[in-house]
N, C-alpha and C positions, 0 to 999 in steps of 0.2 A: 642046300641054299643056292639060289640063282646068283650068277655074277651081277655086279652093279655096272650100269652104263649111265652116262650123263649127256645132257643136251643143253645147248644154249637156248635162250628165250627169243630175243628180238632177231628177226631175220631167219629163224629156224622154225619156231612154233608160233610166234606172234608177229603179225604184220604191223610193225611200228611205223614204217616209212610213210604210208598214206596219211596217217594222223598228224605226223610231224609236218609234212608238206602243206597240209590243209591249214594248220595253224600259222605257218610261215606266210602263206599267201593271204591269210586273213589279216595279219598284223602289219605286213610290209608290202611294198609295191613289186611283188614277184608273181609270176604265174608258173611256178615250178611243177614239173611232173615227175613221176617215178623214173622215167627213162632219162631224165636229166642227171640223175645221181649215178656217177660212175666211180666214186671214191668215198671213203668213210670220212674224209675231211670236208665238212659242210661249208667251210670258208671258201672252198673252190667254186661254190655256187654263187659267190658274191656276198654271202652273209658275214657279218662281223661277229666276233666272239660274244659281245654283249647282247646281240640280237638272238643268237642261239640260246643263250642262258635265259633270256626273256621268254622265248617260245617254250622251253622246258618248264619254266615256272607257270606259265599260263596253262599248259597241259596238265600239270599237277593240280592246280586250283580247280580246273574244270572236270577233274577225274577222268581225263581222256584215256588213261591207261586201263580203265574198266571196260571200255567199249571198243577196243581194237579187235579186229577180226583175226582168226587163226590163219596161218599160212596155208595156201592151197595144198591139199593133199596130206596135211599134218594129222588127219584122223587115222592115217596108216600107223601112227606111232603106237596105237593100241596093240598091234600085232607083235610088237617087241616084248610085251609083257609075257608072252609065251616062254621066252628064254631068259629074260633079264628083270632085275629090279631096276627101276629108273629114278633118276633125280635130275633136277634142273640146276644148272650153274650159270648165274647171270652176273654181269658187271653193273647192273642197275644200282644206284645209290640206296642206302638204307631208308631214306625218306619215302621211297616208293614201295616198301615192303607190303604195306596193307593193301594197296591197290593191286599190286602184282599177285599176291597170294589169292585175293578174291578172283582175279581174272583166271588164274590157273584152276581154281576150284570150280569156276563156272564153265570153263571150256574143256577141261580134262579132269573131271571129278574122279577122285580115288586112284588116279593113274600113277602119280609120282610119289616116291618115298619121302622126298623133302625138296625144298628150294633153298639153295645156298647163294649168298651174295658176296661178291668180292671181285676185284680186278685181277688178282693172281689166280687165274683159273687153273693153270698147270699145277700149282700147289694144292688147291682144293680138290682137284680130281685125283691127285696122287694120295692125299690124305684119306680119301674115301674109297680107295682101291677100285677105281673105275677101269674097266677093261676097254672101254671106248669113250670118246667124246665127240659130239657133232657140233660144229660151230661154223658161222659164216665169216668170221673175222680172221684173216690170215695170220696175224701176229700170234693169236692163241694157238692156232694149228701148228705153226712153225715151232713154238716153244715145246710142243709135245713130241715132235719127230725124234725118233731114237729112244723113246721112253717105253714103258710097259703098258701104255694106253694107246689104242689105235686112234689117231687123229683123223677125223672125217670132215672134209670141207664141204659145206652145203653151198652149192653154186648160187650166187647172186650177181647182178650186174656190177656191183661194187668190187667184186673180188676176181673178175675175169683175168686180171693181169698176174695173179699169183699162180705159179706152176707147181702142182703137186707131183709126187713121184708116181702116182697111179691115178687113173680115172676109171670109174666103175664100168665094167663091160665083161665080156666073156673071159673067163680064167683070171679075173682080177685077184681073187682071193688066193689062188695058188702063188701068184707073184708076191703078194703081201706076206704070206707065210714063209716063202723062201727068203725074202728080205729079212724077216725077223730071225730066222734060223742063222743067217749069216752075220747079222749085226747085233743080235740080242736086244733089239728095239724095233718098234714099228715105223713104217713109212707113212707119209700122208696120202690120203685117197680122196679124190673129188667125186661127189655124187651130184647129179643134175636135178633130182626131184625126190620126193618122199618115197615113191615106189621103189626106186633104185636104192635109196638109203636103207630101207627095211629089208630088201632082198639081200644086200651085202651083209648086214648085221645079223640076220637070221642064219645065213651060211656061216658067218664067223662064229656064231654061238656053237655050231656043231664041230668046230675044229678042236683038235687035241690041245692046241696052244691055249685056248680059252679055259678049258678044264684045268690044265696044269697051272696056268697063270692065276686064275681066281683063287685056287687053293693056296698057292704060294703067297699071294698078297694078304690073305686073311690071317696068316700066321706071323706076319711081320709085326714087330712091336709098334 
């Protein structure tokens, strides 16, 4: 049986931000662009909490979540199925499950084992014995450092201030595995695009650590 790996949705597979900004600019006197967003706190853009909630409500009513585009290069994720079973772990609220599941089925048919919803991603990933998790939100990555899941930060403008222990490049995997051997837990790794992400994870799948870890995880109660 292949080891399980998990992926975030928004900012990793799904291009949420353009749709969000379009709806903001349509409803309020803003002309926001993607390059204006440098943090995950949208109030820093001048938006009030009630305005943000209103935008989310309008997006749901218009079924905007069905029409978002995949992240550039995310078609590479198909290559990961050579080595892994895949699942999506998203912090989207339950009310969006129908639109989200439809989007996943339309854009990545038969690719993912399941889609899980919840804000405590670390716990969900642990419960489902994932050997890696890819996310763009630093808090989720930070929570997994030192665990038996390799936390991979997918670079976005909003997370450039977060410093990972490794950045993908030559010999990155050797450093990651040495860290795991020394600390009995994985460090965080930043990848800049989907090609690098898949290259790292396919190399990772060939490591002895993944073979041993996936076997050990599956016998845990």
